[in-house]
N, C-alpha and C positions, 0 to 999 in steps of 0.2 A: 504494499499499499504505500502511495506516494503522498506524504503528509507535509503540511506546511509548519514552520516553527510556530509553537504555541506561545501565548503570553507568558510572563514570567511565572515561575512555580509559586503556588500558594503556600502559606504556612502549613506544616504537616499536622499541627494540633487543631487546626480549624474544623469546626463542625457546622453543618448547616441544617436548618430545621426540616425535617422530613414530615411524614405524615402524623407522627406522634410527638412532635415538637422537637425536643433536643436541646443542645447547648445555644446560648444566645449567639446570634449571627453578628459579624463585624459590621454589616450595614451596607445598604445600597444608597449610593449619593446621587441624586437626581436634580438637575437644576432647569429653571425655566430657559426659554430660548425663543428668538425671533424666527418664527416659522413662516414658510410660503405655502399657503393653502390654495389648493385647486378645486374649483367647483366646475359646473357644466359650462360656465360663461366667462370666467375670469380666474386670474391668479391674484391672490391678495398677499402682499408682503407686510407682514406685521412689524410695526415700528418699535413695540415695547415687548420685553420678554414675557412668556407666558407658559404655564403648563396647558396642555390640551386634553380634554376629557373626550374620549371616543366611545360611542356606542354603535354597535352593529345589529341590525334587525333583519329578520326575514319575515315580512308581514308584520303582524303584531308581536311576534316572539322575539325576545331579547336573547341574542346570541352571546353577546360579550360586552363587558364594560370595563374600561381601563384608562390609563393616564399616560400620555406621551410627555416625555421630558428628555433633556439631554444627559446621558449617563457619564458621569466623571469616570473615565477609564482606570486611572491610577488609584483614586480614592476608593473605589468600589471593587477593586481587583479581587480581594479576599472573599467578596460576598457573591460573586457571580459564578454560577455553576455550569460550565459546558458539559454536554453529555455525550456528543458525537465527535468523531475524528472529522478532520477537514482535509482536503485535497489541494495541493499547490496551484494547480491550474485554476481551480475555481476561485481561490483567494486572489490570484492574479487578475482574474476577470472582475472581481469586485474592485480592485485598484482602478481598472480601466472605467468602471462606471463612475467611481468617486471622481476621477480626473475630468470626465466628460461633463458631469452635472455640476462640479465644483463643491461637492459635498454629498449628502446622502439623501436619496430620493424616497426612502421608507425606512421606518424604524424597525429594529430587531424586536422580537416578540419575546418578553420575559414573564415568568410566572412566579408569583408568590403565593403564600398561603395564610390566610386569615389575618388581613390588615384592616381592623374595623374603622380606625380613624380615617384612613384613606378612602375607604367605601363611604363614609358619612360626607366627606368633602365632595366626592364625586356625585353623590345623589343631589346635594344641593345645587350643585353646578347645573345639573340637567333639568332643574325646575324653570330656567330661564330659557329665552328664545336662542336656538343654536346659531352659531356663526357660519357654518358650513354644513350642507346636506348633499350628498351624492349617491346615487343609485347605480350599482354595477350591472353589468350585462348579465350576471347570475342572479339578479334580483335582490341582492343584499343591500340594504340602505345603510350608509356610513354617515354618521352625524358627529360634528365636532362642536365643542365649546372652548372658548378661550377662558382659562383660569388666571386672571391677572391681579386679583385681590392679594396683596402681600401677606396678610394674615392667613389666608387659606393656603397660600403657597408654603408659608413656614409649617403649617400644621401637616400638610401632606408630606413634605420633605422630611420632617422629623419622624413621622411614623415609618416611612420606607427605610430610613436610616438605622432602623432596628431590625432589618430584615435581610435574608438572603433571597437570591432569585435564581431560578433555573432558566437557562437559555432554551426556549422551546423552539424557536425558529430564527436563523440568521448567525449560525456558527461561522460561516465563511466571512461575513460582514464583520463579525467581531474580531476574528483574527486579522483580516484586512486593516482594520482601525488601528490595531496595535502596531501592525508593520509600518503603516503610515506615521505613527507617532515616533516609531524608532527612526525613520528615515528623516525626520525633522531634527534629529539629534538632541532631543530634550528641550528645544525651543518651544515656549508655551504658545499656545493658539487654539483656535476653535477645533482643531484635530485632536486635541486631548479629550473630546467628548464625542458621544455617538448617540443619535436619537434612538429611544427605546420606548416601546409600549409595555407598561407594566400591568398585568391582569391577576386579579386576586381569584384563584381557581377554586377557592372554598365558596365564592359568592356566584361567579359566573364560570363554571367549569369549561375548559377547553375540551374539544373532541380529540381523541388520540387514535389515528387510524393507521392500518398497516400500509406498507409499501412493499408491493409483490415485485417478483423478478420475472423476465421474460427472457429465455435462451433461445434465440431464433434458429440456431443450427443444430438443436438436440431434439430428437423425436421422444415423445413421452414413453413409448414402450422401451427404448433404450436407456432412458434416464431411469425408469423403474428397475430394469434389470441390473444396471450398475449399482444402484443404491441398495438392491437386496444383499450386496456383499458386506455392508456396514450397518444396516438398519432394517427394521421390520417393514415390509411392504405389503400392502393390501389393495387389490383393485376394488374400486367402488362402483356402485350403480351409476351409470352415465347420467340419468335423470336426478341424481341426488345433487342438489345445489347448496348444500349446508356450507358454511364457512369453516375453516380449519379451527380446531381447538388449540389452546395453548400447548406447546410441545409437539405439534403436528405440522407437517407440510403436505399440501395437496397438489399433485401435478395434473395438469389439465392440457388437453390438446388431442387432436385426431379422433374426437368422439369419445375418448377415454378419460378416466380419472382414477388417480392412485393415491392412497394415503401412506406417508412415511412417518413413522414413529420409533421411539426407543433406539437410538443409535448405539452400537456396540461401545463399550467403555474404552477399549484399547484403541481402536482407530480414531475415536473422538479426541482422546488425549493426545495421540500424536498429531492430529490435525491442528490442535490448539496449543501445541507447545510453544512456550514463550509468550502466550497471551494471557490476560487476567483470568483467574479461576472462575470468575462470575460469568464469563462468556458461555460456559457449558450450559448455563440455563437461559440463554438468550437465543431464540429461534433464528433471528436473522445473522448471528455469529455462526451458529452450527451450520446454516446453509451456505454461508459464504466460505468457511474454512474447510468444512469436511466435504461438501458436495461440489460447489462451484470451482473452488481451487483444488479439490482433490479428486474424487471418483469421476467427476463430470469435466475435468479440466478440458478446456476447448483446444483445438488444434491451432497451430499458427494460421492467421489469416481469418479465423472465425470472426463473425460479426459480434459486436460487444453486447454484454448483457443489458437489457433495458429495465428501468424502473417504473413501475405503474402504480399510481396511487389508487386507493379505494374510490370508486366512482369514475375511474377511467374505462370501465367495462370489463366484464368477466363473464364467459371467456371468449365471446364472439369477437372482441377486438383483436385477437391474435390469429392471424391467418395461418401461420406455420410456426413449428418449433413447440416448446413447452412452456407453459405458464406455471410458475410456482407460487401458490398462495400461502400467505402466512397470517397467523393471528396477531392482532395488535399488542405491543407490550403493555404492561400495567404501568400507570403513571407513578404509582408508589415505588416500583422497582427502579424506574428511571431516577427518581429523586434519591433513593438509597445509594445507587451506583454513583451518581454524580457527587454526592456528598463524600464518597469514599475516594473520589479521584479517578474512578473508572470511566473511560469513554468507550462508547459502543461503536460498532461499524457505522460508517456513514450510510444514510438512508436507511435507518432502522426506525425512525419515528416521524410522524407527520401529525403535527398539533394544528387544530382548525378552531375558529377561522383566523386567518392571517390578515394583518392590515394591508390594505391595498397600496401598490406603488404610487408615488407622486401625489397621493391625497395631501400629504404634509412633508415638505422638503426641509432638511437642515443644511442650509447653504453656508459654507465657511465664510465667504466674504460678506453675507449679510450679517454674521455674528461679529465681525471685527470692525465694522465701521463705527465711527463716533456718532451715534444718533441721539437726538435729544429725547430723554427719558421722561420728562415732565408732561402734565396735561392730559393724563389719562391715555387709554389705549388709542393708538393710531395705526392707520394701514394705508397702503397705496394699492390701487387696483390696476391691472393691465390685462390685455387680452391674452389668453393663454395660446401657446404654439400648439400644433398638431400633437396629440398624444395617442399612443396605442398601449394596449394592455400588456403586450409582450416585451417591450423594450424600454429601458430607461431613456428619458428625454432630458436634454440640458435645460437648466434654468434659463429664463429670458435673459438676454444680453445685458440688460440694465442692472441685473443683480450679481453680475460677475465682479470679482474683486478687480480694482484698478491695476 
């Protein structure tokens, strides 16, 4: 696995709050910032620093409520818990996006547990008229409120400063932010911070979905035959559409379905040699190390393994090859492993919903300018450039640093 350098090592004695509480965390430091908000008809450049309350709804159902602020990378270092490995190529891609935009076009997604004071501030904020409302192509409505009252900002920041957070989405952006900070040679600036959406999963739980694998050059019958050397294999009724259970992989393709369970201890230990012991209980790690890199090792020139999220289609979306279905991991297990400093293979977790790109941009030049702060909230409006959902777009030229 080609990995990118990680942020500096955390203190070995640090413990993060898991499902049952635990030791007191060192704290998450979140700052207000001057955001650039996108609506259907305009970009609004806020002239005074604010936290941003975000709610996401599908119809009348509240999916998520959280707060967006600028995460202080150094001050929060010991409190931020990554849980997945990163790939160097994807970190470099995030550098290119940061250079193109002049900052960060979307926040990383962080999860905390049981932050009552923060929840109270957010609920008060949402009783007023929102500042931005955008509905995505998927029908999800994203609503933003600017939180610019200094007293409420202090209350929220103090509550989060007593908590650790789990990175739910954005590991490559987080690693890229640390790398950018290193490249600046310790010179202080807006690159010392990264926009982050913090969600209290005790109040608005995130969905945790599986990420499946598609091996385009491996037929299911052959995959099952090879797997039988290291695990129990049973053919299932093709009409059975049940999802896999924890500890089970289901192979789909060519009108067949196979169940893989109970890998043999000796080949599993060999496949995971040098890896954390906890990986033996992670379906994604067993799949990657024992099967994909082991008994199914593709020949030179084979097409790469594809990753398919729940909702991408099963099994009709795969015209050939083998689709391997996994059960989603448990959030409690991810918290526990992250608190122990154990990172799982990339593409193990998919937390939803995610904040949409370019709804709220953290632009470096916009933070650095000497802007008059008095007189209450101020903002400028400009027409937005053409935006697409798939690619990051640069901020308007007038917001670039001189």
